[in-house]
N, C-alpha and C positions, 0 to 999 in steps of 0.2 A: 273214280266216280263217273257215272254215266250222265248223259245229257239231261235226264229227268232230275237227277240229284242236283246237278249244277243249276238248272232252272229254279228248282225249289229253294236252294240256298240263296240264289240271287234275289228271289222274292223276299226271303227272310231278311237279308241285308238291307233291302230297300225299306222295309217296315221299320227296322231298327234305326236307320238313318233319319227317317221322317220323325220319329219320336225323340231321338237323342240329339238331333241337330248336327251330327257329323257322321262320316262313314266309319263303320265298325272295322274295316280292313284297310290297311295302307294300299297304295296304288299297285306296288309290286306283288303284294299278297293277293290282291284281287285278280291280277293277271294270271298268277299261278292257278287260281280257282277256275277261271273261265277258259283257260287254254289247256287244262288238264294236268297242270303241275309239271315240275321239273324233277330230276332225280333228287331223292331225299324229301319229297313232298308227300303229305298225306292229308286228306280231308275227311273228317268224321262227322256224320250227320245223326242227330238224335231225333227219333220219332216216338210218338206215344199213341196208344190205341185211342180211337175216337177222333183223331185229328188228321186232316188231309194235308197238313203242312208240317215241316220240321219245327221242333220246339227249341232246338239248339244246334250249334255248329262249332267245331274246333278245327283249327288248321295248324299243322306243324311243318316246319321247313328246316332242313339241315344246312347249316353254313359250314365254313371251313373248320371252326373250332367249337361251335355250339349249335344249339337248336333254338328256333324262334317259335313261340306259341301264341296264338290269338284265339279267342273264342267269343261267341255272342249267344245270348239267350233271347228268344222271341219276347218282345215287350209285354205281350199279353199273357205270358207264362212266368213272369218274373216274381210272382208270389211263391214260385217254387224254384227260385234261382239257385239255391244251395244244392239241392239234389240233382237238378239237371246239369248244373255246372260241374259238379263233382263227377258225374257219370261221363260227360263228354271230355272233360280235361283228363280224367283218369284213363280213358281209352287212348287219348293222345300220348300220355306218358307211357302207356304200355307199348306203343309203337317205338318210342325212343328206347325203351328197355330192350325190346326185341332186336333193335339195330345196334346194340352194344352200349347203350347209355350215353351219358354226356351231360354237360351243363345245358339247362333250359332257361331261356329268358322269356318272360311273359310280357307282351307289348300291350299297352293301353292307349288306343288312339285318342288324340285330343281334338276338341272342336276346331274346325278350320276357321281362319280369320275371315271376316266379312268386310267387304268394302264395295262401294259403287263402281269401282274400276276393276273388280275381280269377278270373273264369271267361271263357274265350275261346270264341267261337262263330264258325264260318266259314260265310258265306252272305250272301245279300242281306238287308239290314235289314228289308225288307218281306215276306220269304217267310214262309209259314205256319209252317214248322218253327222258324225263328229266333224269331218272335214267341211261339209257344207255349212254347218253352223259357224265354224271358225272363219270361213270365207266371208260370211255375212258380217261377223263381228269386226274384222279388220278392213272391210271394204272402205275405201276413201282415206285410210290412214296414210300419211306421207312417209312414215318411218315404221317399219315392222322388223322386230328381232324374234327369232324362233329358237327355243332350247328343246332338244330332244333328250328325254330321260325316261324311257319306257322299257319295253321288252328289249333285252340287250343282245338278241341273236342277230347275226349278220343280215339275214334276209329281211327281217322286220325293220331294222334300222335303215337298210337301203331303201325299202319301200317308203319309209318316213321321209328320207332325204329327197327322193324323187317327188313326193307329194308336196312337202312343205317348202321346198326351195323356191317355188313360184311366189310364195307370200312375202319372202324377204325382199326388202327394198334395196336399191343400189347403195353401197357404202355401209350397209348394216351386216349383221352376222346371223349365221346358222350354226348354233353351237351344239356339238354332239358330246353328251356326257359319258364318262367312264370308258374312254378309248384306251385306258391303261390296262384293261383286262386282256386275257389270253396271251400273257407273257410280254406285255408292253408297259411296265415290266411285271405286273402282278397277276395272280390267278392263271398260271399257264395251262391249267386243265379246263378252263372255261369253254374253249371252242371258239370258232370264228364269231366275232362280235362287232362292236361299234367301229373299231379301228379298221377292220377288214371292209366294213361297209363304206367308210370314208374313202378308202383307197379305190374301191370300185366306182364310187360316185364321181370322184375327181377324174377318173380315167374316161368318163363318158360326158363330161361337161367342162367348158372353159369359163363358165359364169362365176365360179368361186375359186378362191385360192386360200391355202392355209396361212393364217396370220400368226407368225411366230412371235411377234411383239407381245401377244397376250400371254406368252410363257416366259417373260423376261425374268421372273423370279425362280425359274427352273423347277418349281414344284407345282404340279397340277394333276388332277384326276383325268384331265382331258387332253393329253398330248396329241397334237395334230388335229384337235377337234374344234378349233376356232376357225370357222370357214367364213371368209369375208366376201361379200358379193361385189363384184367389180362395178365401179361407178361412184358418183359423188352422192353423199347423204344430204338430206334436207328435210325441213319441216317438223311437224309434231310427230309423236311416236305412239306405237302400240306394241304389245308383245304377246306371243302365243307359246 
């Protein structure tokens, strides 16, 4: 998908979100879209004559044992939901068939919970706009905990660690999700990911240390991923 297609689909997703009250793609699927996808990813855009915007979009992603399928139809064209959906989903299933077939799971996003203490931001976790807004939100908080669970490539996670470590208050945690991938011990084919980012981060700072007490039950998706900031905790809390 080219930049024009990505921009057009992003606009379609924004319209669908405003009408439906929730994002039509999960966070990881949205990252696949805006970053051009990973191996086993395909995005299919449905256009119709007379319209300068896509009327539908389907996204297919290959996992270890199955495929994940998500699709959305422009709210203004849902009077033709069946034919548009059939066309774009059919095209996605053709991709699966051409890649050797397999089980396909269709995901249906649910509305996000709403609460006056929850703020949703859409964008890359390392973008200046998102970081500036989070900085504003947590300003003045006496306790801040940060959980990282976005793009799992080493370089992206390392960027997140360098950016968000300053928000974490002494005695609190910077938690890196899914450090178990790339053979630690699962998904050995993943490539350098969160664990490698943690190792690189700890090699360049003495502000944080791995807290193995958080792994006392020996089963976690985040081995060596609970990073505690040195110092004593105090006061009220916020999380990012």
